[in-house]
C-alpha positions in Angstrom: 54.9 100.8 28.2 51.5 101.1 26.6 51.1 97.3 26.4 51.8 97.1 30.2 49.2 99.8 30.9 46.6 98.0 28.8 47.4 94.7 30.6 47.0 96.4 34.0 43.8 98.0 32.9 42.4 94.7 31.7 43.4 92.9 34.9 41.7 95.6 37.1 38.6 95.5 34.9 38.4 91.8 35.1 38.8 91.7 38.9 36.2 94.4 39.3 33.8 92.6 37.0 34.3 89.3 38.8 33.7 90.9 42.2 30.7 92.8 41.0 29.2 89.7 39.3 29.9 87.6 42.3 27.7 89.6 44.7 25.6 91.6 42.3 22.0 91.6 43.6 22.8 90.0 46.9 21.3 91.7 50.0 24.7 91.6 51.7 25.8 94.5 49.4 23.2 96.8 51.0 25.1 96.9 54.3 28.6 96.1 53.3 31.2 97.3 50.8 32.8 94.4 49.1 36.5 94.8 48.3 39.3 92.6 46.9 39.3 88.8 46.5 41.9 87.6 49.0 41.5 83.9 49.7 39.3 80.8 49.6 38.1 78.1 52.0 35.2 75.9 53.2 34.2 72.5 51.8 36.0 71.9 48.5 37.5 75.4 48.7 34.1 76.6 47.3 33.8 79.9 49.2 35.6 82.9 47.8 36.8 85.3 50.6 36.7 89.0 50.0 37.7 91.8 52.3 35.0 94.4 53.1 33.7 97.1 55.4 30.4 97.8 57.0 28.9 100.9 55.4 27.4 102.3 58.6 30.4 101.8 61.0 33.3 101.3 58.7 34.0 98.1 60.6 36.3 95.7 58.8 34.8 92.3 57.8 35.3 89.4 55.5 32.7 88.5 52.9 32.3 84.8 52.0 30.7 84.4 48.5 29.7 81.1 46.8 29.2 81.7 43.1 26.5 79.4 41.7 28.2 79.3 38.3 30.7 76.7 39.6 27.9 74.1 39.9 26.2 74.8 36.5 27.5 71.4 35.3 25.3 69.5 37.8 21.7 68.5 37.5 19.0 70.5 39.2 18.5 68.2 42.1 22.3 68.0 42.6 22.5 71.8 42.6 19.8 71.9 45.3 21.7 69.3 47.4 24.9 71.4 47.2 23.1 74.6 48.1 21.3 72.9 51.0 24.5 71.5 52.3 26.3 74.9 52.2 23.3 76.6 53.8 23.3 74.1 56.6 27.0 74.7 57.4 26.6 78.5 57.5 23.4 78.4 59.6 25.0 76.1 62.1 28.1 78.3 62.3 25.8 81.3 62.9 24.1 79.7 65.8 27.3 78.6 67.5 29.3 81.2 69.5 32.8 80.4 70.8 36.2 82.0 70.6 37.5 79.0 68.6 34.8 79.1 66.0 34.6 81.7 63.2 32.5 84.6 64.2 29.6 85.5 61.8 28.9 89.2 61.5 26.0 88.9 59.1 23.9 85.8 58.3 23.7 84.0 55.0 22.0 85.9 52.2 20.9 84.3 48.9 20.4 85.8 45.5 19.9 84.3 42.1 23.6 84.2 41.4 25.3 83.6 44.8 25.3 82.9 48.5 27.0 85.4 50.8 27.6 86.0 54.5 30.0 88.2 56.5 32.4 87.2 59.3 35.2 88.7 61.3 38.2 89.9 59.3 40.0 86.9 57.7 43.5 86.4 56.3 43.2 83.0 54.6 42.3 79.4 55.1 44.9 77.0 56.5 44.7 75.1 53.2 45.8 78.3 51.4 48.7 78.8 53.8 49.8 75.1 53.3 49.8 75.6 49.5 46.3 74.7 48.3 45.4 77.6 46.0 42.2 76.6 44.4 39.6 79.3 43.8 41.9 82.2 44.8 42.9 85.1 42.5 45.7 84.7 40.0 48.5 85.5 40.5 48.5 84.2 44.0 48.8 87.1 46.5 52.3 87.5 47.8 51.3 87.5 51.5 49.8 84.0 51.1 52.4 82.6 48.8 55.3 83.6 51.1 53.5 82.9 54.4 55.4 80.5 56.7 54.0 79.2 59.9 56.2 79.8 63.0 56.4 77.0 65.6 54.5 79.1 68.2 51.8 79.7 65.6 51.5 76.0 64.8 51.5 75.0 68.4 48.9 77.5 69.5 46.8 77.0 66.3 46.5 73.2 67.0 45.7 74.0 70.6 42.9 76.3 69.5 41.5 73.6 67.2 41.6 71.2 70.1 39.8 73.6 72.4 37.2 74.2 69.7 36.6 70.4 69.4 36.4 70.2 73.2 33.6 72.8 73.1 31.7 71.0 70.4 32.0 67.6 72.0 31.5 68.5 75.6 29.6 71.8 75.3 27.0 71.3 72.6 27.3 67.5 72.1 28.2 67.8 68.4 30.5 66.1 66.0 32.0 68.4 63.4 32.2 65.6 60.8 34.6 67.4 58.3 37.5 68.7 60.2 40.2 69.5 57.6 42.6 72.3 56.6 39.9 73.7 54.3 37.6 74.4 57.2 40.3 76.0 59.4 40.4 79.8 58.9 43.2 82.1 60.0 41.6 85.4 61.0 43.3 88.8 60.6 45.3 88.5 63.8 46.4 84.9 63.0 44.0 82.9 65.3 42.8 79.6 64.0 39.0 79.3 63.8 36.8 76.4 62.8 34.1 76.6 60.2 32.4 74.2 57.7 29.6 72.6 59.7 28.0 71.2 56.6 28.3 67.6 57.8 28.1 68.2 61.5 26.0 65.8 63.6 24.3 66.6 66.8 23.6 64.1 69.5 20.2 62.4 69.3 20.0 61.8 73.1 19.0 64.3 75.7 21.8 66.6 76.9 22.2 64.8 80.2 22.5 61.3 78.7 25.4 59.7 76.8 25.6 61.3 73.4 24.6 59.3 70.4 25.4 60.3 66.8 23.8 59.0 63.7 25.7 59.5 60.4 24.7 58.9 56.9 26.1 56.2 54.7 28.7 57.3 52.3 27.2 57.7 48.8 29.9 58.0 46.1 27.3 59.1 43.6 26.7 62.4 45.4 28.6 65.5 44.2 31.9 66.0 46.0 30.5 69.2 47.7 27.9 67.0 49.3 30.5 64.7 51.0 33.2 65.3 53.6 36.8 65.3 52.6 37.6 61.6 52.5 41.3 62.1 53.3 40.4 63.4 56.7 37.5 61.1 57.5 37.9 58.3 60.1 37.9 54.8 58.7 34.8 53.8 60.8 32.8 56.5 59.1 33.2 54.9 55.7 33.5 51.2 56.6 31.0 50.8 59.4 28.8 53.9 59.0 29.4 55.0 62.6 30.9 58.1 64.2 31.3 59.9 67.5 33.7 62.4 69.0 36.6 60.2 68.4 36.1 60.4 64.7 36.9 64.1 64.9 40.0 63.2 66.9 41.2 61.1 64.0 40.7 64.0 61.7 42.7 66.1 64.2 45.6 63.6 63.9 45.5 63.9 60.0 45.4 67.7 60.4 48.5 67.7 62.6 50.3 65.5 60.0 49.3 67.9 57.2 50.6 70.9 59.1 54.1 69.4 59.5 54.1 67.9 55.9 53.3 70.9 53.7 49.5 70.1 53.6 49.8 66.5 52.7 47.4 64.1 54.6 48.6 60.7 55.9 47.2 58.7 52.9 46.0 59.6 49.5 42.5 58.3 48.9 41.2 56.9 45.6 37.8 58.6 45.4 36.6 56.4 42.5 36.9 53.3 44.7 36.8 54.7 48.2 35.8 51.5 50.0 38.7 49.5 48.7 41.0 52.4 49.3 39.9 52.6 53.0 40.3 48.9 53.5 43.9 49.2 52.4 44.3 52.2 54.6 43.0 50.3 57.5 45.7 47.7 57.2 48.4 50.5 56.9 47.1 52.2 60.0 47.3 48.9 61.9 51.0 48.6 61.1 51.9 52.3 60.8 55.4 52.8 59.6 57.6 55.0 61.7 58.7 57.0 58.6 55.1 58.3 58.2 55.5 60.5 61.2 59.1 61.6 60.9 58.3 65.3 60.2 56.1 65.6 63.3 57.9 66.9 66.4 59.0 64.2 68.7 57.1 65.5 71.7 53.8 65.1 70.0 54.6 62.2 67.7 53.2 59.5 70.1 50.0 61.5 70.6 49.4 61.7 66.8 50.0 57.9 66.5 47.3 57.4 69.1 45.0 59.8 67.2 45.4 57.7 64.0 44.7 54.4 65.8 42.2 52.2 64.1 40.6 51.5 67.5 38.6 54.6 68.3 38.8 54.0 72.1 42.5 54.4 72.1 42.3 57.9 70.7 42.7 60.7 73.3 39.7 63.1 73.6 39.9 66.8 72.8 40.2 67.9 76.5 43.1 65.5 77.0 44.9 66.9 73.9 44.8 70.4 75.3 46.8 69.3 78.3 49.7 67.5 76.6 53.2 68.9 77.2 53.6 69.8 73.5 51.4 72.8 74.2 53.3 73.9 77.3 55.3 76.4 75.3 55.9 79.9 76.7 54.7 81.6 73.5 51.6 79.4 73.2 50.7 79.8 76.8 51.1 83.6 76.5 48.8 83.7 73.5 46.3 81.5 75.3 46.4 83.8 78.3 45.6 86.8 76.0 42.6 85.0 74.7 41.3 84.5 78.2 42.0 88.0 79.6 38.3 88.8 79.8 38.0 86.2 82.5 40.8 87.8 84.6 40.7 90.5 87.3 42.9 93.6 87.3 45.4 92.1 89.8 45.9 89.0 87.6 46.3 91.1 84.5 48.8 93.5 86.1 51.0 90.6 87.2 50.9 89.1 83.7 51.7 92.4 82.1 54.7 92.9 84.4 56.3 89.7 83.1 55.4 90.2 79.5 58.6 92.2 78.5 60.6 89.0 79.2 58.5 87.0 76.8 58.1 89.4 73.9 61.7 89.0 72.6 61.1 85.2 72.2 58.1 85.7 69.9 58.1 86.4 66.2 57.3 89.9 65.1 54.2 88.9 63.2 52.7 87.2 66.2 53.5 90.2 68.4 52.1 92.8 66.0 49.0 91.0 64.9 48.1 88.9 67.9 49.5 90.6 71.1 49.4 94.2 70.2 45.6 94.3 69.5 45.0 92.6 72.8 47.1 95.1 74.6 45.6 98.2 73.0 42.1 96.9 73.9 43.1 97.5 77.5 43.4 101.2 77.0 39.8 101.6 77.8 40.6 100.6 81.4 42.6 103.5 82.9 43.8 101.4 85.8 45.5 99.0 83.4 47.2 101.6 81.2 50.4 102.0 83.3 50.9 98.2 83.0 50.0 97.9 79.4 51.7 101.0 78.0 55.4 99.9 78.6 54.7 96.7 76.5 53.0 98.7 73.7 56.0 101.1 73.5 58.4 98.1 73.6 56.5 96.7 70.6 56.6 100.1 68.9 60.4 100.1 69.1 60.5 97.0 66.9 58.0 98.3 64.4 58.9 100.2 61.3 57.8 103.8 61.0 55.0 102.8 58.7 53.8 100.0 61.0 54.0 102.3 64.0 51.8 104.9 62.2 49.3 102.3 61.0 49.1 99.9 63.9 50.2 101.7 67.1 49.7 105.4 66.8 45.9 105.4 66.4 45.5 103.6 69.7 48.1 105.8 71.5 46.6 109.1 70.5 43.8 109.0 73.1 46.3 107.9 75.8 48.4 111.0 75.2 45.6 113.1 76.6 45.1 111.0 79.8 46.5 112.7 82.9 45.5 110.1 85.4 47.1 107.9 86.7 50.2 110.0 86.8 52.4 107.0 85.8 51.2 107.3 82.2 53.0 110.6 81.8 56.1 109.3 83.4 56.2 106.3 81.0 55.7 108.5 77.9 58.5 110.9 79.1 60.9 108.0 79.4 60.2 106.9 75.8 60.0 110.4 74.3 62.8 109.8 71.8 60.8 106.9 70.4 57.7 109.0 70.1 59.4 112.0 68.4 61.4 109.8 66.0 58.5 107.7 64.6 55.5 110.0 65.1 54.6 112.3 62.1 55.3 116.0 62.6 51.6 116.9 62.7 50.8 114.4 65.4 53.9 115.5 67.4 52.5 119.1 67.3 49.0 118.1 68.2 49.5 115.2 70.7 53.1 114.6 71.9 54.4 118.2 72.6 51.2 119.2 74.5 51.8 116.3 76.8 55.4 117.6 77.4 54.0 121.0 78.1 51.6 119.6 80.7 54.5 117.7 82.3 56.5 120.9 82.7 53.5 122.6 84.3 52.4 119.6 86.3 51.7 120.1 90.0 53.9 117.1 90.9 57.5 118.1 91.4 58.6 114.5 90.6 57.1 114.8 87.1 58.6 118.3 86.6 62.0 117.0 87.5 61.8 114.0 85.3 60.5 116.1 82.4 63.3 118.7 82.8 65.9 115.9 82.9 64.6 114.2 79.8 64.0 117.2 77.6 67.7 117.6 76.6 67.8 114.0 75.4 65.3 114.8 72.6 65.7 118.5 72.2 67.3 118.0 68.8 64.0 116.5 67.6 61.8 119.4 68.6 61.1 122.0 65.9 62.7 125.3 66.6 59.5 127.4 66.6 57.9 125.0 69.1 60.9 125.2 71.4 61.2 128.9 71.2 57.5 129.8 71.6 56.2 127.1 73.8 58.8 125.0 75.6 61.4 127.6 76.7 58.7 130.0 78.2 57.3 127.1 80.2 60.7 126.1 81.5 61.4 129.7 82.5 58.0 130.0 84.2 58.6 126.8 86.1 62.0 128.1 87.3 60.6 131.4 88.5 57.3 130.2 90.1 58.3 127.0 91.8 59.0 126.7 95.4 61.1 123.5 94.9 64.9 124.0 94.8 65.2 120.8 92.8 62.9 122.0 90.1 64.6 125.4 89.9 68.1 123.9 89.6 66.8 121.3 87.0 65.3 124.1 85.0 68.6 125.9 84.8 70.5 122.7 83.9 67.9 121.9 81.3 68.3 125.4 79.7 72.1 125.0 79.8 71.9 121.7 77.9 69.6 123.0 75.2 71.5 126.3 74.5 73.2 124.7 71.5 69.8 124.4 69.8 69.0 128.1 70.2 70.2 131.1 68.2 72.4 133.9 69.5 69.8 136.6 69.6 67.2 134.5 71.3 69.8 133.8 74.1 70.7 137.5 74.4 67.0 138.7 74.4 65.4 135.9 76.5 67.8 133.7 78.4 70.4 136.1 79.8 67.9 138.7 81.1 65.9 135.8 82.6 68.9 134.8 84.7 68.8 138.2 86.4 65.2 137.7 87.4 65.8 134.5 89.5 65.1 135.4 93.1 67.0 132.5 94.8 70.5 132.8 96.0 71.1 129.1 97.0 74.6 127.8 96.0 73.0 125.3 93.6 71.0 128.0 91.9 74.0 130.2 91.6 76.2 127.5 90.2 73.4 126.7 87.7 73.4 130.4 86.6 77.1 130.3 86.3 76.9 127.2 84.2 74.6 128.9 81.7 76.9 131.9 81.5 79.8 129.7 80.8 78.0 127.7 78.2 76.8 130.9 76.6 80.1 132.6 76.2 82.2 129.5 75.4 79.9 128.0 72.8 81.3 128.7 69.3 77.9 128.7 67.6 76.4 131.4 69.8 79.2 134.0 69.6 77.7 136.5 72.1 79.1 140.0 71.4 81.7 141.3 73.8 79.7 144.5 74.3 76.9 142.5 75.9 79.3 140.4 77.8 81.2 143.3 79.4 78.3 145.7 79.7 75.5 143.5 81.1 76.4 139.9 81.9 79.8 140.4 83.6 78.4 142.9 86.3 75.6 140.5 87.1 78.1 137.6 87.4 80.4 139.5 89.7 77.5 140.5 91.9 76.5 136.9 92.3 80.1 135.9 93.1 80.1 137.9 96.4 77.2 135.9 97.8 78.0 134.7 101.4 76.6 131.2 100.7 79.3 130.3 98.2 82.3 128.2 99.5 85.8 128.7 98.3 85.6 126.2 95.4 82.4 127.8 94.1 83.9 131.2 94.4 86.9 130.1 92.5 84.6 128.8 89.8 83.0 132.2 89.5 86.4 133.9 89.3 87.5 131.5 86.6 84.6 132.4 84.5 85.0 136.1 85.1 88.7 135.8 84.1 87.7 133.9 81.0 85.2 136.6 80.0 87.8 139.3 80.5 90.3 137.4 78.5 87.8 137.1 75.7 87.1 140.9 75.8 90.8 141.7 75.5 91.4 139.1 72.9 88.7 140.7 70.8 90.3 144.1 71.5 93.6 142.8 70.2 92.0 141.4 67.1 90.3 144.6 66.2 93.4 146.6 66.9 95.4 144.4 64.5 92.7 145.0 61.9 92.9 148.7 62.6 96.6 148.8 62.1 96.4 147.0 58.8 93.8 149.5 57.6 96.0 152.4 58.6 99.0 150.9 56.8 96.9 150.6 53.7 95.8 154.2 54.0 99.4 155.3 54.4 100.4 153.4 51.2 97.5 154.9 49.3 98.5 158.4 50.4 102.2 158.0 49.4 101.0 156.7 46.0 98.8 159.6 45.6 101.7 162.0 46.4 103.8 160.4 43.6 101.0 160.6 41.1 100.4 164.2 42.0 104.1 165.0 41.4 103.7 163.7 37.8 100.8 166.0 37.3 102.5 169.3 38.3 99.3 171.3 38.3 98.4 169.6 41.6 101.7 170.2 43.3 100.7 173.2 45.3 97.5 171.6 46.4 99.4 168.5 47.6 101.8 170.5 49.6 99.0 172.1 51.4 97.3 168.8 52.1 100.5 167.3 53.4 101.0 170.2 55.7 97.5 169.9 57.1 97.9 166.1 57.6 101.2 166.7 59.5 99.6 169.3 61.9 96.6 167.0 62.4 98.8 164.1 63.4 100.7 166.2 65.9 97.4 167.5 67.4 96.0 164.0 67.6 98.9 162.6 69.4 98.8 165.4 71.9 95.2 164.8 72.6 95.7 161.1 73.0 98.5 161.7 75.5 96.4 164.0 77.6 93.5 161.6 77.8 95.8 158.7 78.8 97.4 160.8 81.5 94.0 161.4 83.0 92.8 157.8 82.7 95.9 155.9 83.7 97.5 157.9 86.5 99.2 155.3 88.7 100.7 151.8 88.6 102.9 150.8 85.7 102.9 147.9 83.4 105.3 147.0 80.7 103.9 146.5 77.2 105.7 144.7 74.5 106.3 146.6 71.2 108.6 146.7 68.3 112.1 146.6 69.8 111.2 148.2 73.1 108.6 148.8 75.9 106.3 151.5 76.9 105.3 152.2 80.5 101.6 152.8 81.0 99.6 153.3 84.2 96.5 151.9 85.9 94.4 153.5 88.7 95.9 152.9 92.1 92.6 152.6 93.9 90.1 149.6 93.7 89.3 148.9 90.2 86.4 146.5 90.2 84.2 148.0 92.8 86.9 147.7 95.5 87.9 144.2 94.5 91.6 145.0 94.8 94.3 143.7 92.5 93.0 140.8 90.3 94.9 138.5 88.0 93.5 139.7 84.7 95.1 139.3 81.3 94.9 142.4 79.2 95.7 140.7 76.0 99.4 142.0 76.0 101.0 140.9 79.3 100.9 137.8 81.4 98.1 137.5 84.0 98.6 139.1 87.3 97.6 137.2 90.5 94.3 137.6 92.2 94.4 138.6 95.9 91.0 137.6 97.3 91.7 138.3 100.9 90.0 141.4 102.3 88.0 141.9 99.2 85.2 144.5 99.3 83.1 143.3 96.4 80.7 146.2 96.3 79.9 147.3 92.7 80.1 150.8 91.4 79.4 152.1 87.9 82.3 151.7 85.5 84.0 154.8 84.0 83.2 155.5 80.4 86.5 154.1 79.2 87.3 151.7 82.1 85.8 148.5 83.6 87.6 147.7 86.8 90.8 149.2 85.7 90.6 147.6 82.3 90.0 149.3 79.0 86.5 148.5 77.8 86.4 150.7 74.7 86.5 149.3 71.2 90.0 150.7 70.6 93.3 149.7 72.2 97.0 150.6 71.8 98.8 149.9 68.6 102.6 150.1 69.3 103.8 148.7 66.0 105.1 152.1 64.8 107.0 153.2 67.9 110.7 153.7 67.8 113.2 151.3 69.3 114.1 153.5 72.4 111.4 155.0 74.5 113.8 157.1 76.5 115.0 159.2 73.5 113.8 162.8 73.8 111.1 164.0 71.4 112.2 165.9 68.3 110.4 167.8 65.7 109.6 165.6 62.7 112.0 166.1 59.9 109.9 166.7 56.7 112.8 167.9 54.5 113.0 164.5 52.7 109.9 165.5 50.8 111.6 168.6 49.3 113.5 166.5 46.8 110.1 165.5 45.2 109.7 168.8 43.5 111.4 169.8 40.3 114.5 172.0 40.2 112.8 174.5 37.8 111.2 176.1 40.9 113.0 177.5 44.0 113.0 175.1 46.9 110.6 175.9 49.6 110.6 174.0 52.9 107.6 172.2 54.0 107.3 174.3 57.1 107.0 177.5 55.0 104.1 176.1 53.1 101.6 176.2 56.1 98.6 178.4 55.2 98.6 181.9 56.7 95.5 183.3 58.3 93.7 186.1 56.5 94.6 189.6 57.6 92.7 190.6 60.7 91.6 187.0 61.4 92.5 185.6 64.8 91.0 182.1 64.6 93.1 179.3 63.2 92.0 177.0 60.4 88.9 175.0 61.1 90.8 171.8 60.2 93.2 172.6 62.9 90.9 174.0 65.5 88.6 171.1 65.1 91.1 168.8 66.9 92.6 171.4 69.3 95.9 173.3 69.1 98.9 171.3 68.3 101.1 170.4 71.2 104.5 168.8 71.2 104.2 165.0 71.3 104.7 163.6 74.8 104.8 160.0 73.7 107.7 157.9 72.4 109.4 159.2 69.2 107.4 158.4 66.1 108.7 157.1 62.8 108.5 159.8 60.1 105.6 158.8 57.9 103.2 160.8 55.8 100.4 160.0 58.1 101.6 160.1 61.6 99.1 158.3 63.8 100.6 155.0 64.8 100.3 154.5 68.6 97.2 154.9 70.9 96.9 154.2 74.6 94.5 151.6 75.9 92.2 154.2 77.4 91.6 156.0 74.2 88.6 154.6 72.4 87.0 154.8 69.0 84.6 157.4 70.1 87.4 159.8 71.1 89.4 159.2 67.9 88.7 161.9 65.3 89.8 159.6 62.5 86.9 157.3 63.2 84.2 160.0 63.2 83.1 160.5 59.6 81.1 163.7 60.4 84.4 165.5 61.1 85.3 165.4 57.4 82.0 166.7 56.1 82.1 170.1 57.7 82.6 173.1 55.4 85.8 175.1 55.6 85.7 178.8 55.5 87.4 180.1 52.4 88.9 183.0 54.3 91.1 180.6 56.4 93.1 179.1 53.5 95.0 180.8 50.8 92.8 180.6 47.7 95.9 180.4 45.5 97.1 177.3 47.3 94.0 175.2 47.8 90.5 175.7 46.4 87.6 174.5 48.6 85.1 172.3 46.8 83.1 169.1 47.2 85.8 167.2 45.5 88.3 168.3 48.2 86.1 167.0 50.9 85.7 163.7 49.1 89.5 163.4 48.8 89.8 164.0 52.5 87.3 161.3 53.2 89.2 158.9 51.0 92.5 159.8 52.8 91.3 159.6 56.4 88.1 157.7 56.4 
């Protein structure tokens, strides 16, 4: 591990030292930060290419550096020739301005150790891409080593070179003189640019006359950097010391061959005997073998053959080459159109952008991301063009990875999020909201994306509001809960209450209904359900929207709205809405179905709680019996236990009497049959209208089958529910428990036989009946025991016969609730008992007695 770290450290140190020494002392470093060595290019691959940034603007650039150390082996006059040749090439490039020529950002600067100048950002030279890796860092950068040219890149690249030559030949009357893969630079977006004007020749005639070019005789004694690349030079340049525009066209033919043959030129030249080599080459060109051009695409093969013709007049010129069918490729034409956008008006641009989505799938991702995307985002400065450009940008973003999206797309989209005009921008973003929320970092979502959604909900255009409300549920799961709770939901509610558009109001309700699953129970209870009662409209669509939210709320398993809220607040509001005259029969039936479902849920929860109550009572009974047996073993507690048992018996009788009297008051007419253990019990319901005059309704009470609704002649006026009834139904938290009733309800009531317990006591004492063990009041006292008076005087049971159990409460009518049940009121067992009311010899009052009572009944 340590050796690897040392190796890494030495490599970084070496690279830093090389970079520093390469430009140390050069004036270019005053304005530009020089970064990593990335590529090489120019005549003889002599220029090292570094990435860099301008210090003042942070603009990205490429820094070309020529290190003078590589020519130390030459004589002084040869060094001067090389330096002069390199200076001429850069100076000529600086004066020329054209999209097909490499753009110079800072002119050539010379120092004692190097030459340097800055250009637009560069990826590599074409020679690097084709496998020539001279003067580049070791190991070879992966992006260069694995770079493969796509067909569309090759076609459009050669088209760009042809256009650049056309500009030189026709525009400035100049011959390049050294067109080769070393002097073709691929910029950061992949465009092919021409450089290396070291051997360029300008016309000696006036601009309006036929151009005439004078070239120098080939001198093999000059250093290679003072001569053009002989493998790309036309034969007439070497053999007859003549050149013109057609000489560059020959070089173009060799370049096309090299592109399709992994960088290899047509012929290998012997530089030691160049004249003899060119004479032999001339014969081969006159009888060019078909196999030489096999790798070149058939549609351009004949044109390349003409470009390589020995007779210069046969070669097509640059302008003719730009018009050959080989370049009539959809991808190449699309890229060419992007490069000429600055010449187009808005109408032409809009038509082009409309058809672009059909072309994008046919192009390689690298071309789209690095060539087309920058051209599209540059149009964001023109608001009129944003609605046409934005769909294409978002289409590209879908194919990008999250890292590419954040790095390449999001910085240009961020200002567009804030644009409110034209309105189509907002609509386009809303349609692609899932993409934005999926790939945009959380911080940018909070600062840029969600504020745009909020503006859409509050927009003055009802069309935008409707679209936004329809789309929000599709990406609601991607919105953070605090943002939804504190920002989005309040705006939706406000839009619903304040709008004058029925469509917006209905869409607001539908939107809320769809996103309920992402909210918690208490937020729905506190914010959503009260809001429904504030809606002023009574149109059928609005009412059905409200009904839908109620239904979603009370049927969703996650929310679990308490039945108290359901029965006490929501159900009355829902019933009041159901009597609206605007509802048709189907809509009314929908309301009634939801009402019935709510009632069923209330009673189902009643039944569940009653079953739990019964289980608890059985457990208490078992514990009490066990306590009696244990007390029998400990004889010293026997008297105390007898007293407790007597008290429990009287309390049970009193409780049953109280329950019966309450039920007779609450359920005074109408009978129903309730299933129980081995028999039935007849209970009653009010004969009058039960739900505000609704008449008889088919409502399941949790024990019997539903009864049919009779909707005809309904008076739906609401009235406050009785404390224990809601529309004839029990709404308390307690309901009947018939599990302990006897088999035959028609048998007459009999006093409970307690004699079975007499056998529990030992024979050493005389037997005393349980009825004789009741406590006697103190002399002169008229009030009964507080434990008995607390629940009223005991009355004979008017209910069905009870099974004889130590603790006698087993059946309770539906109208008798928890609040009326003394066994569920803990404070009843904490009151002190006067010592004068109980025989001190039988039971001694203390804190432990009270605690025992709590354990028994609480």
